[in-house]
C-alpha positions as CSV (number, residue, x, y, z in Angstrom):
1,X,91.5,-42.8,-129.8
2,X,89.1,-43.4,-126.9
3,X,90.2,-43.5,-123.3
4,X,87.7,-44.1,-120.5
5,X,88.8,-43.0,-117.1
6,X,86.6,-44.1,-114.2
7,X,88.2,-41.8,-111.7
8,X,91.1,-39.5,-111.2
9,X,92.4,-38.1,-107.9
10,X,95.6,-36.5,-106.9
11,X,95.5,-38.3,-103.6
12,X,97.2,-41.4,-105.0
13,X,100.5,-41.1,-106.8
14,X,100.0,-43.5,-109.7
15,X,97.3,-44.9,-111.9
16,X,96.5,-48.6,-112.5
17,X,95.8,-49.4,-116.1
18,X,93.3,-52.3,-116.5
19,X,91.6,-53.6,-119.6
20,X,87.9,-53.8,-120.2
21,X,86.5,-56.8,-121.9
22,X,86.7,-54.9,-125.3
23,X,90.3,-54.0,-124.7
24,X,89.6,-50.4,-124.0
25,X,92.0,-49.1,-121.4
26,X,90.5,-48.0,-118.2
27,X,92.3,-45.9,-115.6
28,X,91.3,-46.6,-112.0
29,X,92.4,-45.1,-108.7
30,X,91.1,-44.6,-105.3
31,X,89.3,-41.2,-104.8
32,X,88.0,-39.4,-101.9
33,X,84.2,-39.5,-101.4
34,X,83.7,-35.9,-102.6
35,X,85.4,-36.4,-106.0
36,X,83.2,-37.1,-109.0
37,X,84.3,-39.7,-111.5
38,X,85.6,-38.6,-114.8
39,X,83.8,-41.4,-116.6
40,X,80.2,-40.1,-116.4
41,X,81.3,-36.7,-117.6
42,X,83.1,-38.2,-120.6
43,X,80.3,-40.7,-121.3
44,X,77.7,-37.8,-121.3
45,X,80.0,-35.8,-123.6
46,X,80.4,-38.6,-126.1
47,X,76.6,-39.2,-126.1
48,X,75.7,-35.6,-126.6
49,X,78.3,-35.0,-129.3
50,X,77.5,-38.2,-131.3
51,X,76.9,-37.7,-135.0
52,X,75.5,-41.1,-136.2
53,X,74.3,-41.3,-139.8
54,X,70.6,-40.7,-139.0
55,X,71.5,-37.4,-137.2
56,X,73.7,-36.3,-140.1
57,X,70.8,-37.0,-142.5
58,X,68.5,-34.9,-140.3
59,X,71.0,-32.0,-140.4
60,X,71.5,-32.3,-144.2
61,X,67.7,-32.4,-144.8
62,X,67.1,-29.5,-142.4
63,X,69.8,-27.4,-144.2
64,X,68.1,-28.0,-147.6
65,X,64.7,-27.2,-146.1
66,X,66.0,-24.0,-144.5
67,X,67.6,-23.0,-147.8
68,X,64.3,-23.3,-149.6
69,X,62.5,-21.3,-146.9
70,X,65.1,-18.6,-147.0
71,X,64.8,-18.3,-150.8
72,X,61.0,-18.1,-150.6
73,X,60.9,-15.0,-148.5
74,X,63.3,-12.8,-146.5
75,X,63.3,-14.0,-142.9
76,X,61.8,-17.3,-143.9
77,X,64.4,-19.3,-142.1
78,X,67.6,-19.0,-140.0
79,X,69.5,-18.8,-143.3
80,X,69.5,-15.3,-144.9
81,X,70.1,-16.7,-148.4
82,X,71.5,-13.3,-149.6
83,X,71.6,-12.4,-153.3
84,X,75.2,-11.6,-154.3
85,X,74.4,-9.7,-157.5
86,X,77.2,-11.8,-159.1
87,X,75.6,-12.9,-162.4
88,X,78.6,-13.8,-164.4
89,X,81.5,-15.8,-163.1
90,X,85.1,-15.3,-164.3
91,X,85.8,-16.5,-167.9
92,X,89.6,-16.2,-168.1
93,X,89.3,-13.1,-170.4
94,X,89.9,-10.7,-167.5
95,X,92.8,-8.2,-168.1
96,X,94.4,-5.4,-166.1
97,X,95.6,-4.5,-162.6
98,X,93.1,-5.0,-159.8
99,X,93.2,-4.8,-156.0
100,X,91.4,-6.8,-153.4
101,X,90.8,-6.1,-149.8
102,X,89.7,-9.1,-147.6
103,X,88.2,-8.4,-144.2
104,X,87.0,-11.6,-142.6
105,X,88.4,-12.1,-139.1
106,X,91.2,-10.9,-136.8
107,X,93.3,-10.0,-139.8
108,X,92.7,-8.2,-143.1
109,X,94.6,-8.9,-146.3
110,X,95.4,-6.6,-149.2
111,X,96.3,-8.0,-152.6
112,X,97.0,-6.8,-156.1
113,X,96.8,-9.0,-159.2
114,X,97.8,-8.4,-162.8
115,X,95.5,-10.3,-165.1
116,X,96.6,-11.2,-168.6
117,X,93.5,-12.7,-170.3
118,X,93.2,-16.2,-171.5
119,X,96.8,-16.7,-172.5
120,X,98.6,-15.3,-169.5
121,X,95.9,-15.7,-166.8
122,X,97.3,-14.4,-163.5
123,X,100.6,-12.7,-164.4
124,X,101.6,-11.6,-160.9
125,X,100.2,-11.2,-157.4
126,X,101.4,-9.6,-154.2
127,X,99.7,-9.5,-150.8
128,X,100.2,-8.3,-147.3
129,X,98.3,-9.3,-144.1
130,X,97.7,-6.9,-141.3
131,X,96.5,-7.8,-137.7
132,X,93.5,-5.8,-136.5
133,X,94.2,-4.5,-132.9
134,X,91.7,-5.9,-130.4
135,X,90.4,-2.5,-129.4
136,X,89.3,-1.7,-133.0
137,X,87.1,-4.8,-133.0
138,X,85.1,-3.0,-130.3
139,X,85.7,0.5,-131.5
140,X,83.8,2.8,-133.9
141,X,83.2,2.3,-137.5
142,X,85.3,5.2,-138.5
143,X,88.3,4.0,-136.5
144,X,88.2,0.5,-138.0
145,X,87.8,1.7,-141.6
146,X,90.5,4.4,-141.2
147,X,92.9,1.7,-140.0
148,X,92.0,-0.5,-143.0
149,X,92.3,2.3,-145.5
150,X,95.6,3.3,-144.0
151,X,97.0,-0.2,-144.5
152,X,95.6,-0.3,-148.1
153,X,97.3,3.1,-148.9
154,X,100.7,1.9,-147.6
155,X,100.4,-1.3,-149.7
156,X,99.4,0.7,-152.9
157,X,102.5,2.9,-152.5
158,X,104.7,-0.2,-153.0
159,X,103.2,-0.9,-156.4
160,X,105.8,-1.5,-159.2
161,X,107.6,-4.2,-161.2
162,X,105.1,-6.4,-163.1
163,X,102.2,-4.3,-162.0
164,X,101.0,-1.5,-164.3
165,X,97.9,0.6,-164.5
166,X,97.0,2.1,-167.9
167,X,97.2,5.9,-168.0
168,X,94.1,7.8,-167.0
169,X,92.5,4.9,-165.0
170,X,91.5,4.8,-161.4
171,X,92.5,1.7,-159.4
172,X,89.6,-0.6,-158.8
173,X,89.2,-2.9,-155.9
174,X,87.2,-6.0,-155.0
175,X,86.1,-5.8,-151.3
176,X,85.7,-9.1,-149.6
177,X,83.6,-8.5,-146.5
178,X,82.8,-11.7,-144.7
179,X,80.1,-10.6,-142.4
180,X,76.3,-10.7,-143.0
181,X,75.4,-8.0,-145.5
182,X,72.2,-7.2,-147.3
183,X,73.6,-6.7,-150.7
184,X,71.8,-4.0,-152.7
185,X,74.0,-4.1,-155.9
186,X,77.3,-5.5,-156.9
187,X,79.1,-2.6,-155.3
188,X,77.0,-1.8,-152.2
189,X,75.6,-3.6,-149.2
190,X,74.1,-2.8,-145.8
191,X,75.7,-4.5,-142.8
192,X,73.1,-6.7,-141.0
193,X,75.3,-7.4,-137.9
194,X,78.8,-8.1,-136.9
195,X,79.9,-11.7,-136.1
196,X,83.2,-13.5,-135.2
197,X,83.7,-11.5,-132.1
198,X,83.4,-8.0,-133.7
199,X,81.2,-5.4,-132.0
200,X,82.0,-2.2,-133.9
201,X,79.6,0.6,-133.2
202,X,78.0,2.8,-135.9
203,X,78.1,0.4,-138.8
204,X,75.0,-1.7,-138.6
205,X,72.4,-0.5,-141.1
206,X,75.1,1.4,-143.1
207,X,76.6,0.7,-146.6
208,X,80.0,-0.9,-145.9
209,X,81.3,0.2,-149.3
210,X,80.4,3.8,-148.5
211,X,82.3,3.4,-145.1
212,X,85.4,2.2,-146.9
213,X,85.1,4.8,-149.7
214,X,84.9,7.6,-147.2
215,X,87.9,6.2,-145.3
216,X,89.9,6.0,-148.5
217,X,89.0,9.6,-149.3
218,X,90.2,10.6,-145.8
219,X,93.5,8.9,-146.6
220,X,93.8,10.6,-150.0
221,X,93.7,7.2,-151.7
222,X,92.3,7.3,-155.3
223,X,90.6,3.9,-155.4
224,X,87.1,2.7,-156.2
225,X,85.2,-0.4,-155.0
226,X,83.9,-2.1,-158.1
227,X,82.6,-5.3,-156.4
228,X,81.5,-6.1,-152.8
229,X,81.7,-9.8,-152.2
230,X,81.4,-12.2,-149.3
231,X,84.5,-14.4,-148.8
232,X,82.7,-17.5,-149.9
233,X,81.5,-15.7,-153.1
234,X,85.1,-14.6,-153.7
235,X,86.3,-18.2,-153.1
236,X,83.8,-19.6,-155.6
237,X,84.7,-17.0,-158.2
238,X,88.5,-17.6,-157.7
239,X,88.1,-21.4,-158.0
240,X,85.7,-21.2,-160.9
241,X,88.3,-19.2,-162.8
242,X,90.4,-22.4,-163.0
243,X,87.7,-25.1,-162.9
244,X,84.2,-24.8,-164.5
245,X,82.8,-27.6,-162.3
246,X,83.0,-25.5,-159.1
247,X,79.4,-25.1,-157.9
248,X,79.8,-24.5,-154.1
249,X,82.3,-22.7,-151.9
250,X,82.8,-23.1,-148.1
251,X,84.9,-21.2,-145.7
252,X,86.0,-23.0,-142.5
253,X,88.3,-20.7,-140.6
254,X,87.7,-18.4,-137.6
255,X,84.1,-18.3,-138.7
256,X,82.3,-20.3,-141.4
257,X,80.0,-19.7,-144.4
258,X,78.9,-21.3,-147.6
259,X,77.6,-20.1,-151.0
260,X,76.6,-21.8,-154.2
261,X,75.4,-21.3,-157.8
262,X,71.6,-21.0,-157.9
263,X,69.1,-20.7,-160.8
264,X,67.2,-17.4,-160.8
265,X,63.9,-19.2,-161.3
266,X,64.5,-21.1,-158.0
267,X,64.4,-17.8,-155.9
268,X,60.8,-16.9,-155.3
269,X,61.6,-13.9,-153.2
270,X,63.3,-12.1,-156.1
271,X,60.9,-9.9,-158.0
272,X,61.9,-8.0,-161.0
273,X,65.6,-8.7,-160.8
274,X,67.0,-10.2,-164.0
275,X,70.3,-12.0,-164.5
276,X,72.0,-12.2,-167.9
277,X,73.1,-15.8,-167.3
278,X,69.9,-17.0,-165.6
279,X,72.0,-17.8,-162.5
280,X,73.5,-16.1,-159.6
281,X,75.5,-16.9,-156.5
282,X,73.6,-17.2,-153.2
283,X,75.4,-16.4,-149.9
284,X,73.7,-18.7,-147.4
285,X,75.1,-17.3,-144.2
286,X,74.9,-20.9,-142.9
287,X,76.6,-20.0,-139.6
288,X,73.1,-19.1,-138.4
289,X,71.7,-22.6,-139.0
290,X,70.5,-24.3,-135.8
291,X,68.1,-27.2,-136.5
292,X,68.9,-30.7,-135.3
293,X,72.4,-29.9,-134.0
294,X,73.7,-32.0,-131.1
295,X,74.5,-29.5,-128.3
296,X,76.1,-30.0,-124.8
297,X,75.9,-27.9,-121.6
298,X,79.3,-26.5,-122.7
299,X,77.9,-25.2,-126.0
300,X,75.0,-23.6,-124.2
301,X,77.1,-22.0,-121.5
302,X,79.5,-20.6,-124.2
303,X,76.6,-19.3,-126.3
304,X,75.0,-17.6,-123.2
305,X,78.3,-15.9,-122.5
306,X,78.9,-14.8,-126.1
307,X,78.3,-11.3,-127.5
308,X,75.5,-12.8,-129.7
309,X,73.6,-15.4,-127.5
310,X,71.2,-17.6,-129.4
311,X,72.7,-16.7,-132.8
312,X,75.3,-18.3,-135.1
313,X,74.8,-21.8,-133.5
314,X,76.2,-23.8,-136.4
315,X,79.2,-21.5,-136.5
316,X,79.7,-21.9,-132.8
317,X,79.7,-25.7,-133.3
318,X,81.9,-26.1,-136.3
319,X,84.2,-23.1,-136.7
320,X,87.8,-22.4,-135.6
321,X,86.9,-19.6,-133.2
322,X,84.9,-21.8,-130.9
323,X,86.3,-25.4,-130.9
324,X,89.1,-24.5,-128.5
325,X,86.8,-22.7,-126.1
326,X,84.4,-25.7,-126.0
327,X,87.3,-28.0,-125.1
328,X,88.5,-25.5,-122.5
329,X,85.1,-25.5,-120.8
330,X,85.0,-29.3,-120.8
331,X,88.5,-29.5,-119.3
332,X,87.6,-26.9,-116.6
333,X,84.7,-29.1,-115.5
334,X,86.9,-32.2,-115.4
335,X,89.4,-30.2,-113.4
336,X,86.8,-28.9,-111.0
337,X,84.5,-31.8,-110.6
338,X,86.9,-34.7,-111.1
339,X,90.3,-33.2,-110.2
340,X,91.7,-34.1,-113.6
341,X,94.8,-32.0,-113.1
342,X,95.1,-32.3,-109.3
343,X,93.6,-30.4,-106.4
344,X,94.5,-26.9,-107.5
345,X,93.0,-25.5,-110.7
346,X,95.2,-23.1,-112.5
347,X,93.5,-19.7,-112.8
348,X,94.5,-19.5,-116.5
349,X,92.2,-22.4,-117.3
350,X,89.2,-20.2,-116.3
351,X,90.1,-17.6,-119.0
352,X,87.6,-17.7,-121.9
353,X,89.2,-18.4,-125.3
354,X,92.5,-19.2,-123.7
355,X,92.7,-22.5,-125.6
356,X,92.7,-22.0,-129.3
357,X,92.0,-24.4,-132.2
358,X,95.7,-24.6,-133.3
359,X,96.4,-25.9,-129.8
360,X,93.9,-28.7,-130.3
361,X,95.4,-29.5,-133.7
362,X,98.9,-29.7,-132.2
363,X,97.7,-32.0,-129.4
364,X,95.9,-34.3,-131.7
365,X,99.0,-34.6,-133.9
366,X,101.1,-35.8,-130.9
367,X,101.7,-39.5,-131.4
368,X,104.5,-39.9,-128.9
369,X,104.2,-42.5,-126.2
370,X,104.2,-39.9,-123.4
371,X,102.1,-37.3,-125.2
372,X,104.9,-34.8,-124.5
373,X,103.5,-32.1,-126.9
374,X,100.1,-32.3,-125.1
375,X,101.8,-31.9,-121.8
376,X,103.8,-28.9,-123.0
377,X,100.8,-27.1,-124.5
378,X,98.7,-27.7,-121.4
379,X,101.5,-26.3,-119.2
380,X,102.6,-23.4,-121.5
381,X,99.1,-22.2,-122.4
382,X,97.0,-23.1,-119.3
383,X,99.6,-23.5,-116.6
384,X,98.4,-27.1,-116.1
385,X,100.6,-29.9,-114.8
386,X,99.5,-33.2,-116.2
387,X,100.4,-36.9,-116.2
388,X,100.1,-39.3,-119.1
389,X,96.5,-40.4,-118.2
390,X,95.2,-36.9,-118.0
391,X,96.9,-36.1,-121.3
392,X,95.1,-39.0,-123.0
393,X,91.8,-37.8,-121.7
394,X,92.5,-34.3,-123.0
395,X,93.2,-35.7,-126.5
396,X,90.0,-37.7,-126.2
397,X,88.0,-34.5,-125.4
398,X,89.7,-32.7,-128.3
399,X,88.8,-35.5,-130.7
400,X,85.2,-35.6,-129.5
401,X,84.6,-31.9,-130.1
402,X,86.5,-31.8,-133.4
403,X,84.8,-35.0,-134.8
404,X,81.4,-33.5,-134.1
405,X,82.4,-30.2,-135.8
406,X,83.9,-31.9,-138.9
407,X,81.0,-34.3,-139.4
408,X,78.4,-31.5,-139.0
409,X,80.2,-29.4,-141.6
410,X,80.2,-32.3,-144.0
411,X,76.4,-32.7,-143.4
412,X,75.9,-29.0,-144.2
413,X,77.8,-29.4,-147.5
414,X,75.6,-32.4,-148.4
415,X,72.5,-30.4,-147.5
416,X,73.5,-27.7,-150.1
417,X,74.3,-30.3,-152.8
418,X,71.0,-32.2,-152.0
419,X,69.0,-29.0,-152.5
420,X,70.7,-28.3,-155.9
421,X,70.2,-31.9,-157.0
422,X,66.5,-31.9,-156.1
423,X,66.0,-28.9,-158.3
424,X,68.0,-30.1,-161.3
425,X,68.1,-33.9,-161.3
426,X,71.4,-35.3,-162.4
427,X,73.1,-31.9,-162.8
428,X,74.9,-32.3,-159.4
429,X,75.2,-35.9,-158.5
430,X,75.3,-37.1,-162.1
431,X,78.6,-35.4,-163.0
432,X,81.8,-34.1,-161.4
433,X,80.9,-31.3,-158.9
434,X,83.6,-29.4,-157.1
435,X,83.2,-27.8,-153.6
436,X,85.9,-25.2,-153.2
437,X,87.1,-25.0,-149.6
438,X,89.2,-22.3,-147.9
439,X,90.0,-21.2,-144.4
440,X,92.7,-22.0,-141.8
441,X,90.7,-24.6,-140.0
442,X,90.1,-26.7,-143.1
443,X,93.6,-26.1,-144.4
444,X,95.6,-26.9,-141.2
445,X,93.5,-29.4,-139.2
446,X,94.0,-32.7,-140.9
447,X,91.8,-34.7,-138.5
448,X,88.9,-32.2,-138.9
449,X,89.2,-32.5,-142.7
450,X,89.1,-36.3,-142.5
451,X,85.9,-36.3,-140.4
452,X,84.3,-33.8,-142.8
453,X,85.1,-36.0,-145.8
454,X,83.9,-39.2,-144.0
455,X,80.6,-37.6,-143.3
456,X,80.1,-36.6,-146.9
457,X,81.0,-40.1,-148.1
458,X,78.6,-41.7,-145.6
459,X,75.7,-39.5,-146.5
460,X,76.1,-39.7,-150.3
461,X,77.4,-43.3,-150.6
462,X,80.5,-44.4,-152.3
463,X,79.3,-44.1,-155.9
464,X,77.9,-40.6,-155.8
465,X,80.6,-39.2,-153.5
466,X,83.2,-40.1,-156.1
467,X,81.7,-37.3,-158.3
468,X,81.8,-34.8,-155.4
469,X,85.3,-33.3,-155.3
470,X,86.1,-31.3,-152.1
471,X,89.1,-29.2,-153.1
472,X,91.2,-26.9,-151.1
473,X,91.4,-23.4,-152.8
474,X,94.0,-21.5,-150.8
475,X,93.4,-17.8,-150.6
476,X,90.8,-18.0,-153.3
477,X,88.7,-15.2,-152.0
478,X,91.3,-12.5,-152.6
479,X,91.9,-13.5,-156.2
480,X,88.2,-14.0,-156.6
481,X,87.4,-10.5,-155.4
482,X,90.0,-9.0,-157.8
483,X,88.4,-11.1,-160.6
484,X,84.9,-9.9,-159.8
485,X,86.2,-6.3,-159.6
486,X,87.6,-6.9,-163.1
487,X,84.3,-8.5,-164.3
488,X,82.4,-5.4,-163.0
489,X,85.0,-2.8,-164.1
490,X,83.7,0.6,-165.4
491,X,86.4,0.3,-168.1
492,X,86.5,-1.7,-171.3
493,X,88.8,-4.8,-171.0
494,X,90.2,-4.3,-174.5
495,X,92.5,-1.4,-173.8
């Protein structure tokens, strides 16, 4: 939907709807001389957020180039291109009881899975989700990990039923930690920095597995981390367990990241490390990508006000944590400069991160004639009174920001596939290739998903894009982490 408003003012009680020569509705009304028109602000927003095919190609090419530079030498590009130390992907032979802990955003999840080998596969799973109190996101390392270990201990106490651990074994856990980590082995990794709004003190430069192990000891919990994995790596492993064609995994949720299967001989910066399979999974940390992205004044202001200015620009453009905040900033400007919601601007509209991505999703789904859901959300969340024309403009702003995000995410995916195809002609585009997707943004925001798929199809063309299957893998990272804990167990599988 596209609505162009030439001006909005509270001084006149009603709008006149006229039609432009192309049939696009225009909303006109008399305004006082000090009121700026809505139209120039919206026109500028559309222009700066535009993602035509040439721009998407530039983004995809830049992503592929940054991947190569990051594989050549540490610090070679914005992309960290971190070695996961996952050399063998799940085969289906995995057996036993394994736990997973998934820390990736404002919640953490604990999961247990009973694996039954090729015949039974996943015999049973149970999980719980725990919200992390806001103060712990800005607290100390010890406080955060003690809280997590406490939740894990409570969950482990409820074990029973179909779940059974052979006598004499210690429980093993796959730890999904979806923040930038310099992995040093399959079961250790140094935190590079916190992202996604976390600013925990005393963890940067430390082994996060050691932090968790120490917290579990303090809780009297007899458990051992057998595999440290990024959420994308866990998603890839979990999806690959069911489908051998999975080559890439992408998370689009609060934050975003991507990983893929890489040949060892395509990683120049690796010296001396051998992989039994000749392949490994590379964690790109693509949230840090920044080249060629179409940015607005609202993106720049949000970035400047963030806890990590100048960093994670791709993440700030495409992920769930930030889409609502960009829209809020646009609406605040429209309210201040063009009196979109009348003379008085509700104080709540000035609160950072007040508007969340689920609100945008709900507003874009509203197809009623009077946009009643849009009006309700604006009022309940931001204290905004709105008429029909203002609501249409709000939906247009949501669509503009979400369309840019979805299409840029699609271009990023094509950049990864392109890099893989250039290295191994025909091995990616010449056959069925699956991209496993997880994360609440991708799962729940239909319009975002549609824009992502459209960008992939435009970039690859109809024929090649038929071979690229973008598949939702719900909660794959938890099962994947448990599978990787099993694959790296200190015990023999044939007990």
